C-alpha positions in Angstrom: 7.9 33.7 -4.6 9.7 30.4 -4.7 8.0 27.1 -3.5 10.2 25.2 -1.1 11.6 22.0 -2.4 10.0 19.9 0.3 6.5 21.1 -0.8 7.2 20.4 -4.4 8.4 16.8 -3.6 5.2 16.3 -1.5 3.0 17.4 -4.4 4.9 15.1 -6.8 4.5 12.2 -4.5 0.8 12.9 -4.2 0.5 13.0 -8.0 2.2 9.6 -8.3 -0.1 8.2 -5.6 -3.2 9.5 -7.5 -1.8 8.1 -10.8 -1.5 4.7 -9.0 -5.1 4.8 -7.7 -6.4 6.0 -11.0 -4.6 3.1 -12.8 -6.2 0.7 -10.3 -9.6 2.1 -10.9 -9.1 1.8 -14.7 -7.9 -1.8 -14.3 -11.0 -2.6 -12.2 -13.2 -1.0 -14.8 -11.6 -2.8 -17.7 -11.6 -6.1 -15.9 -15.4 -6.2 -15.3 -15.7 -9.0 -17.9 -13.3 -11.3 -16.0 -11.6 -12.6 -19.1 -10.1 -9.2 -19.7 -8.5 -9.0 -16.3 -5.0 -9.9 -17.6 -5.0 -7.3 -20.5 -6.3 -4.7 -18.0 -3.5 -5.5 -15.6 -1.0 -5.3 -18.4 -2.3 -1.8 -19.4 -2.1 -0.8 -15.7 1.5 -1.9 -15.5 2.5 -0.2 -18.8 0.9 3.1 -17.8 2.5 3.1 -14.3 5.9 2.2 -15.8 5.6 5.2 -18.1 4.3 7.4 -15.4 7.1 6.6 -13.0 9.6 7.3 -15.7 7.8 10.6 -16.5 6.5 9.9 -19.9 3.1 9.1 -21.4 0.5 11.5 -20.2 -2.5 11.7 -19.9 -3.1 8.5 -18.1 -6.7 8.0 -19.1 -6.1 7.8 -22.9 -2.9 5.9 -22.8 -4.5 3.3 -20.6 -7.2 2.5 -23.1 -4.8 2.4 -26.0 -2.6 0.0 -24.0 -5.6 -2.1 -23.0 -6.7 -2.5 -26.6 -3.2 -3.6 -27.7 -2.9 -6.1 -24.8 -6.3 -7.5 -25.3 -5.3 -9.1 -28.6 -3.7 -12.2 -27.0 -4.5 -11.5 -23.4 -8.0 -13.0 -23.3 -6.6 -16.5 -23.9 -4.2 -16.0 -21.0 -7.1 -14.7 -18.8 -9.1 -17.9 -19.7 -6.1 -20.0 -18.8 -5.8 -18.2 -15.4 -9.5 -18.8 -14.8 -9.1 -22.5 -15.6 -6.1 -22.7 -13.2 -8.2 -21.1 -10.4 -10.9 -23.7 -11.1 -8.4 -26.5 -11.0 -7.0 -25.2 -7.7 -10.5 -25.1 -6.1 -11.1 -28.7 -7.2 -7.7 -29.8 -6.0 -8.2 -28.1 -2.6 -11.6 -29.9 -2.2 -10.0 -33.2 -3.0 -7.0 -32.7 -0.8 -9.2 -31.7 2.2 -10.9 -35.1 2.1 -7.6 -37.1 1.8 -5.5 -38.5 4.6 -2.5 -36.3 5.2 -4.4 -33.1 4.3 -2.4 -31.2 7.0 0.8 -31.6 4.8 -0.8 -31.4 1.3 -2.9 -28.3 1.9 0.0 -25.9 2.7 1.9 -27.4 -0.2 -1.0 -26.7 -2.5 -1.3 -23.1 -1.2 2.4 -22.5 -1.9 2.0 -23.9 -5.4 -1.0 -21.6 -5.9 1.0 -18.6 -4.6 3.9 -19.4 -7.0 1.3 -19.6 -9.8 -0.1 -16.2 -8.9 3.3 -14.7 -8.9 4.1 -16.1 -12.3 0.8 -14.9 -13.7 1.3 -11.3 -12.3 4.9 -11.4 -13.5 3.7 -12.5 -17.0 1.5 -9.4 -17.2 4.4 -7.2 -16.1 6.7 -8.8 -18.8 4.1 -8.2 -21.5 3.8 -4.6 -20.3 7.4 -3.7 -20.0 9.0 -6.1 -22.5 6.4 -5.9 -25.2 6.7 -9.7 -25.9 4.0 -12.1 -26.8 2.0 -13.8 -24.1 3.5 -17.3 -24.5 7.1 -16.0 -24.5 6.3 -13.7 -21.6 5.0 -16.6 -19.6 8.2 -18.5 -20.1 10.3 -15.4 -19.3 8.2 -14.8 -16.1 8.6 -18.4 -14.9 12.4 -18.1 -15.5 12.6 -14.8 -13.7 10.6 -16.0 -10.8 13.0 -19.0 -10.4 16.1 -16.9 -10.9 15.2 -14.0 -8.6 13.4 -15.5 -5.6 13.7 -12.3 -3.6 11.8 -10.3 -6.2 9.2 -13.2 -6.4 8.8 -13.1 -2.6 8.3 -9.3 -2.7 5.7 -9.7 -5.4 4.0 -12.6 -3.5 3.8 -10.4 -0.4 2.4 -7.5 -2.4 -0.2 -9.8 -3.9 -1.1 -11.2 -0.4 -1.4 -7.8 1.0 -3.7 -6.8 -1.9 -5.9 -9.8 -1.3 -5.9 -9.1 2.5 -7.0 -5.5 1.9 -9.8 -6.6 -0.4 -10.9 -9.2 2.1 -11.0 -6.7 4.9 -12.6 -3.9 2.9 -14.1 -5.1 -0.4 -14.5 -1.6 -1.8 -10.7 -1.5 -2.2 -11.0 -4.0 -5.0 -11.7 -0.9 -7.2 -8.2 0.5 -6.6 -5.9 -2.2 -5.3 -4.8 -3.3 -8.8 -2.9 0.0 -9.2 -0.5 -0.5 -6.3 -0.1 -4.2 -7.2 0.8 -3.2 -10.8 3.3 -0.7 -9.5 4.8 -3.5 -7.3 5.0 -5.8 -10.3 6.8 -3.1 -12.4 9.1 -2.2 -9.5 10.2 -5.8 -8.9 10.7 -6.6 -12.6 14.3 -7.5 -13.5 14.5 -5.9 -16.9 15.9 -2.3 -17.0 
């Protein structure tokens, strides 16, 4: 008895969705020490890029191998991102007390959104390009400026992820998977 093509496509799509959620769970698990969030996200991007191309199973073992490889230089990048978040919080507190805060606050939020997009894109460049973190950061900044449409899509995906976690905090366990898939899908290198 032959399975209809539509049923097979549905099962394949469900498998891709479960891979995405499993990658998100693995990223959340590996990012428990906050400094390892960037290498964990790189591993999630790398695993999902391979999964969407049909190579690199099983997901569990390939993720941990990719995480160990990305953690070599990624912890410094994670510390830099944490420092940037701290600086943003201080800047936001200072801007709120200044005259003209109505204009400065949205500009600061746009700058922060651009920084988040560059950080996520850096992780994606490390994952798919295999380059070093500093070189990947420069490449990510150039790609963000060169392809504003892709940067906007990635910013929206990041914003939706943040909104979902704000509305239902338990989604923090899996939201990194769809965000990693969005980062890989909007990457310019193929």
